[in-house]
C-alpha positions in Angstrom: 15.1 110.6 -14.3 15.1 108.7 -10.8 12.9 106.1 -9.5 10.7 106.9 -6.4 13.7 105.5 -4.1 16.1 108.0 -5.9 18.0 105.5 -7.6 18.4 105.8 -11.6 15.6 104.4 -13.7 17.6 103.2 -16.1 22.0 103.3 -15.9 23.9 105.5 -18.7 27.3 103.4 -19.8 30.3 105.4 -21.5 31.3 102.9 -23.9 34.2 104.9 -24.5 35.7 104.6 -21.4 38.1 102.2 -20.0 35.9 100.0 -17.8 33.1 99.0 -20.5 34.9 95.7 -21.3 34.0 94.9 -17.7 30.8 96.0 -17.6 29.7 94.3 -20.6 31.1 90.6 -19.3 29.2 91.3 -16.2 26.3 92.1 -17.9 26.1 89.1 -20.1 27.3 86.8 -17.1 24.1 88.4 -15.3 21.8 87.7 -18.3 23.2 83.9 -18.6 21.8 80.7 -16.8 24.9 81.4 -14.8 23.7 84.7 -13.3 21.1 83.4 -10.8 18.3 85.7 -11.3 15.8 84.7 -9.2 12.9 86.6 -7.2 13.0 87.1 -3.5 9.9 85.2 -3.5 11.9 82.6 -5.3 14.7 82.3 -3.2 12.2 82.1 0.0 10.2 79.3 -1.5 13.4 77.2 -1.7 14.1 77.7 1.6 10.7 76.8 2.9 10.5 73.4 0.3 14.1 72.0 1.2 14.8 73.6 4.5 18.3 75.2 3.0 19.1 77.9 1.0 20.0 76.0 -2.0 21.5 77.6 -5.0 19.2 77.2 -8.5 21.3 75.0 -9.9 21.1 72.5 -6.6 17.8 73.2 -6.4 17.3 71.6 -10.3 19.5 68.8 -9.3 17.7 67.5 -6.7 14.4 68.2 -8.1 15.6 66.1 -11.6 17.0 63.1 -9.2 13.8 62.3 -7.5 11.8 62.8 -10.6 13.8 60.1 -12.0 14.4 57.7 -9.0 10.7 58.4 -7.7 8.6 59.2 -10.8 5.3 60.5 -10.3 5.0 60.9 -6.8 8.0 63.1 -6.8 6.3 65.2 -9.5 3.2 65.2 -7.9 5.0 66.3 -4.5 6.9 69.1 -6.2 3.8 70.2 -7.9 2.0 70.6 -4.4 4.9 72.2 -2.8 6.1 74.7 -5.7 2.9 75.4 -7.7 0.2 75.1 -4.6 -1.8 72.5 -6.5 -2.6 69.2 -5.1 -2.9 66.9 -8.0 -3.1 63.3 -8.7 -1.9 60.8 -11.7 -5.3 60.7 -12.9 -5.7 65.0 -12.8 -2.1 65.4 -14.1 -3.7 65.7 -17.8 -6.1 68.3 -18.8 -9.0 66.1 -20.1 -10.2 66.3 -24.2 -13.2 67.3 -23.1 -11.8 70.5 -21.4 -10.1 71.6 -23.9 -13.3 71.5 -26.4 -15.0 73.5 -23.8 -12.0 75.9 -23.9 -12.0 76.1 -27.3 -15.9 76.6 -27.7 -16.3 79.1 -24.8 -13.6 81.9 -26.3 -14.1 84.8 -28.1 -14.9 83.5 -31.9 -12.4 86.8 -32.6 -9.5 85.5 -30.7 -9.7 82.1 -32.8 -9.8 84.1 -35.9 -6.9 86.1 -34.7 -4.9 82.8 -33.6 -5.9 81.0 -37.5 -4.4 84.1 -39.0 -1.2 84.0 -36.8 -1.0 80.1 -37.5 -0.8 80.7 -41.0 1.7 83.2 -40.9 4.0 81.2 -39.0 3.3 78.0 -40.9 4.0 80.2 -44.4 7.6 80.8 -43.5 8.5 77.9 -41.5 7.3 75.6 -44.7 10.5 77.5 -46.4 12.8 76.7 -43.9 12.1 72.9 -43.7 15.4 70.6 -44.6 14.9 68.8 -47.6 16.7 65.3 -48.3 19.4 65.6 -50.7 20.8 62.8 -52.9 24.7 62.8 -54.8 25.3 60.5 -57.5 28.6 59.5 -58.9 29.9 56.3 -60.6 29.0 53.1 -58.2 27.9 55.1 -55.4 24.5 57.0 -54.3 24.8 59.1 -51.4 21.6 60.3 -49.4 20.9 62.6 -46.2 17.6 61.6 -45.2 15.3 64.3 -43.1 13.0 62.6 -40.6 10.7 64.7 -38.0 11.3 63.7 -34.4 8.6 61.5 -32.9 7.2 63.2 -29.9 8.3 66.6 -28.5 7.6 68.0 -25.5 6.8 72.1 -25.0 7.1 74.4 -22.0 4.5 77.4 -21.6 5.4 79.5 -19.3 2.4 80.6 -16.7 3.6 82.4 -13.9 3.1 86.2 -14.4 0.9 85.9 -17.6 -0.5 83.7 -20.2 1.3 83.0 -23.6 -0.3 81.5 -26.3 1.9 83.1 -28.3 4.6 81.1 -27.2 2.6 77.7 -28.0 2.0 79.0 -31.7 5.7 80.2 -32.1 6.8 76.6 -31.2 3.9 74.0 -31.8 3.4 75.4 -35.5 7.2 74.8 -36.7 7.0 71.4 -35.1 3.8 70.8 -36.8 5.0 71.8 -39.9 8.6 69.8 -39.6 5.8 66.7 -39.4 6.4 66.1 -35.6 3.7 63.2 -34.7 3.2 63.9 -31.1 3.5 67.2 -29.1 2.9 67.2 -25.3 2.4 70.5 -24.0 3.4 71.3 -19.9 2.3 74.5 -18.0 2.3 75.3 -14.9 -1.5 74.7 -13.0 -2.2 78.3 -12.3 -4.6 80.9 -13.8 -2.1 81.9 -16.6 -1.0 78.3 -17.3 -2.6 75.0 -18.1 -6.1 76.5 -16.1 -5.9 79.2 -18.9 -9.0 78.9 -21.4 -7.1 80.9 -24.1 -4.0 78.8 -24.0 -6.3 75.5 -23.5 -8.4 76.9 -26.6 -5.2 77.3 -29.0 -4.4 73.6 -27.8 -7.4 72.3 -29.1 -7.5 74.6 -32.3 -3.8 73.4 -33.4 -4.9 69.8 -32.8 -3.0 69.2 -29.5 -4.4 67.0 -27.0 -1.6 66.1 -24.9 -1.4 68.9 -22.3 -0.1 68.2 -18.7 -0.6 70.3 -15.5 2.8 70.8 -14.5 5.8 73.4 -14.6 9.1 74.2 -13.7 12.3 71.7 -13.4 9.4 69.1 -12.3 8.0 69.3 -15.7 11.1 69.1 -17.2 12.2 66.3 -15.9 9.0 64.3 -16.1 8.9 64.7 -19.6 13.0 63.6 -20.5 12.6 60.6 -17.9 8.9 60.2 -17.9 6.6 59.0 -15.3 3.4 57.1 -14.9 1.0 59.1 -17.0 3.7 61.1 -18.7 5.3 59.1 -21.9 9.1 60.6 -22.4 9.8 62.6 -25.5 12.2 63.3 -27.9 12.9 66.7 -27.5 12.3 69.8 -25.0 11.6 73.2 -26.4 10.3 76.3 -25.2 11.0 79.4 -22.4 10.9 79.3 -18.9 12.4 80.7 -15.9 16.0 79.8 -14.5 15.0 76.6 -13.2 13.4 75.6 -16.5 16.6 76.6 -18.4 18.7 74.7 -15.9 16.6 71.7 -15.8 16.9 71.6 -20.0 20.6 71.7 -19.1 20.7 68.5 -16.6 18.6 66.7 -19.1 20.5 67.3 -22.1 21.4 63.9 -23.6 18.7 62.0 -22.0 16.6 64.4 -24.7 17.5 67.1 -27.4 16.9 70.4 -26.0 16.6 73.7 -28.1 18.6 76.3 -25.7 19.4 76.9 -22.4 18.0 80.4 -22.5 18.2 83.3 -19.8 16.4 86.3 -19.3 14.6 87.8 -22.7 16.7 90.6 -24.0 17.0 93.5 -26.8 19.7 95.9 -28.3 18.4 98.6 -29.8 21.3 100.5 -32.2 19.9 104.1 -33.1 21.0 107.3 -34.5 19.4 111.0 -34.0 16.7 110.1 -36.8 14.8 107.7 -34.5 11.9 108.3 -32.6 12.9 108.7 -29.0 9.5 107.6 -27.7 9.4 104.8 -30.0 12.9 103.9 -29.0 11.5 104.1 -25.3 8.5 101.9 -25.7 10.6 99.3 -27.2 13.0 99.1 -24.3 9.8 99.1 -22.3 8.2 96.4 -23.9 11.2 94.1 -23.6 11.4 95.4 -19.6 7.8 94.4 -19.0 9.0 90.3 -19.5 10.5 90.9 -16.1 13.4 89.8 -16.1 13.7 91.6 -19.2 16.9 93.2 -20.4 16.8 96.4 -22.3 19.7 98.3 -23.9 20.0 101.3 -26.2 23.7 101.6 -28.3 24.0 105.1 -29.8 26.7 107.9 -30.6 23.9 110.5 -30.1 23.8 112.3 -26.6 20.5 113.8 -27.4 18.7 110.5 -28.1 19.9 109.8 -25.0 18.7 112.6 -23.0 15.4 112.2 -24.7 14.6 108.5 -24.6 15.4 108.6 -20.9 12.8 111.6 -20.5 10.5 109.2 -22.7 11.2 106.2 -20.5 9.8 108.1 -17.4 6.9 109.4 -19.1 5.4 106.3 -20.5 6.2 103.7 -17.6 3.5 105.2 -15.3 0.7 104.6 -18.2 1.8 100.6 -18.0 -0.3 97.8 -16.5 3.0 96.1 -15.4 4.7 99.2 -14.4 6.3 98.3 -11.2 7.7 94.9 -12.7 8.9 96.8 -15.7 10.5 99.7 -13.7 12.2 96.6 -11.8 13.8 95.4 -14.9 14.5 98.9 -16.2 16.5 99.3 -13.1 18.4 96.2 -12.7 19.2 95.2 -16.4 18.4 98.3 -18.5 20.9 100.3 -20.0 21.8 103.5 -22.2 25.2 102.9 -23.4 27.1 105.7 -25.3 29.1 104.8 -28.1 31.7 106.5 -29.9 30.4 106.5 -33.5 28.1 104.2 -35.9 31.0 101.5 -36.2 31.8 101.2 -32.6 27.9 101.1 -31.7 28.3 98.2 -34.3 30.9 96.1 -32.6 29.0 96.5 -29.1 26.2 95.0 -30.7 28.0 92.4 -32.5 29.9 91.5 -29.2 26.5 91.5 -27.3 25.2 89.2 -29.8 21.7 89.5 -28.0 18.8 88.0 -28.5 17.1 90.7 -30.5 18.8 93.6 -32.5 16.6 96.4 -33.5 18.5 98.9 -36.0 16.8 102.1 -36.1 19.1 104.4 -38.0 19.0 106.1 -41.2 21.2 103.5 -42.7 19.5 100.9 -41.1 19.9 98.2 -43.7 23.5 99.2 -44.3 24.6 98.8 -40.6 22.4 95.5 -40.3 24.4 93.9 -43.0 27.5 94.3 -40.6 25.4 92.3 -37.9 25.3 88.5 -37.9 25.6 87.8 -34.2 21.5 88.1 -33.1 19.0 85.9 -32.6 16.7 87.9 -34.6 17.7 91.3 -36.3 15.0 93.9 -37.0 15.5 96.4 -39.6 13.8 99.6 -39.8 12.0 101.8 -37.2 8.8 99.9 -38.3 9.7 96.7 -37.4 9.5 96.6 -33.9 10.3 93.6 -31.9 6.8 93.0 -30.8 5.6 92.0 -34.4 8.3 89.2 -34.4 7.1 88.1 -30.8 3.5 87.7 -32.1 3.1 87.4 -35.8 6.0 87.8 -38.3 6.7 84.0 -38.8 10.1 83.4 -37.6 9.8 81.9 -33.9 10.2 83.9 -30.9 12.1 81.1 -29.0 16.1 82.7 -29.5 19.2 82.4 -28.1 19.6 84.7 -25.2 22.9 85.7 -23.3 25.2 86.3 -25.8 24.6 82.5 -27.1 23.7 84.0 -30.5 27.4 84.0 -31.3 27.0 80.5 -32.2 23.4 79.4 -31.6 20.4 79.8 -33.7 16.7 80.2 -33.0 14.0 77.9 -33.1 12.4 76.8 -36.4 10.8 74.0 -38.4 14.4 72.7 -38.9 14.7 72.2 -35.1 12.3 69.4 -35.1 14.1 67.1 -37.8 17.0 64.9 -37.6 19.1 63.8 -40.3 20.6 60.5 -41.2 23.2 59.3 -43.9 22.3 56.7 -46.6 25.7 55.0 -48.3 25.1 52.7 -51.1 28.2 51.2 -53.0 28.2 48.9 -56.0 31.3 47.0 -57.8 32.2 50.2 -59.8 32.1 52.6 -57.1 34.1 49.8 -54.6 36.7 49.8 -57.5 37.4 53.8 -57.1 37.0 54.5 -53.4 38.8 51.2 -51.8 42.5 52.3 -52.5 41.7 55.6 -50.4 40.0 54.2 -47.7 42.7 51.1 -47.6 45.5 53.9 -47.5 44.4 55.5 -44.7 43.7 52.7 -42.7 47.2 51.5 -43.2 48.4 54.7 -42.0 46.1 54.4 -38.9 46.9 51.3 -37.8 43.5 49.8 -38.1 44.0 46.7 -40.3 40.6 45.2 -39.9 39.4 48.5 -41.2 41.9 47.4 -44.4 40.8 44.0 -44.6 37.0 44.5 -44.6 37.7 47.0 -48.1 40.3 44.3 -49.4 38.4 41.1 -49.3 35.5 42.8 -50.9 38.0 44.4 -53.7 39.4 41.2 -53.9 35.7 39.3 -54.7 35.0 41.6 -57.1 38.2 41.0 -59.0 37.3 37.0 -58.7 34.1 37.8 -60.3 35.8 40.2 -63.3 38.7 37.2 -63.8 
């Protein structure tokens, strides 16, 4: 199937051919923050604001530097230039009465949905909060204390659509963990901090600190603090490439959840999969725009039927044009040699979402452990995970699921050790520590232990 311009709607790749490893590496690079996935409109705006065709990384470095050095004036300037919104220090934060009014004005059924989803998220997240741990042996008490972060900033996108689901999937895990202050940033757009539903969800969750700012400038303001914006301890939540690079830039000043690229799904399927359902799942990911959609199968028949179903379903979508662009640029139909080859491909890709739709889905899923979230069986569509299942939909992308984890209540706590010694514990452990200190030539370490051991000996005599 082809697009109106004659180009394939979605590219096919034969994974049994010699160049597949090369192609896979190029795909992963393109979908990482190093891929510079920026729209033509974004590139034009860069030239208009900065007077030259800076790379996204150069743009972010300049914005973060200006926010750090100039504070609120730089934030307001970039908000005007990049978001087209003229604000002041007094209007940067959404007033409490605006949040209350939004909550009162939205459809009560929407709020009932929000509460039901919040409860499902909270139920799961409560089960994954790390707990304090204590170990005791003669004369020694060792603890690991778990404490929530004090203040966390949440990025909520607001360019092409409003995302109350993102607010739920970030704020609720933080609240379950015990975070005391949440600060939400959303661009001053109809889909961001001017969106009634988003503001209503903030109020429903008890969040009263909402800033009309987005992009790299919003991330920098949360990290460094400016007039009217207190700095945070951690910044979480999705965003475009500029948000991802800004989070990378301020890491160390604050903690971050991840440096995310475009959203992605890998569907591993066989002949038993419904081609219409598979096509719908691929389209659901592509409509993120950018969103990467991959089917990996060893069935030629399924490849043909899914390709046909994509063309049939695409025209019915509200966001058909941008979804088509995503499929053309980031969609792939990948033919594997057999089931085990497909598993190997999926493991190498380490995607954000991995959906197994095969006759033996559970068996294959047991072999897969490099994914942000794993969906098993034909009924477990990724969209359920996006909205209601319970685990957060903020997940590692671009192959980073090989080593990174998704956001959860555990993201929002820090641990510290508590070490307590009594004389009998000192007697047992001192010789071991002194021997190692001697080997390393750290005589002050050795002496700090030896004088205590000597003091114990004097007391005993």
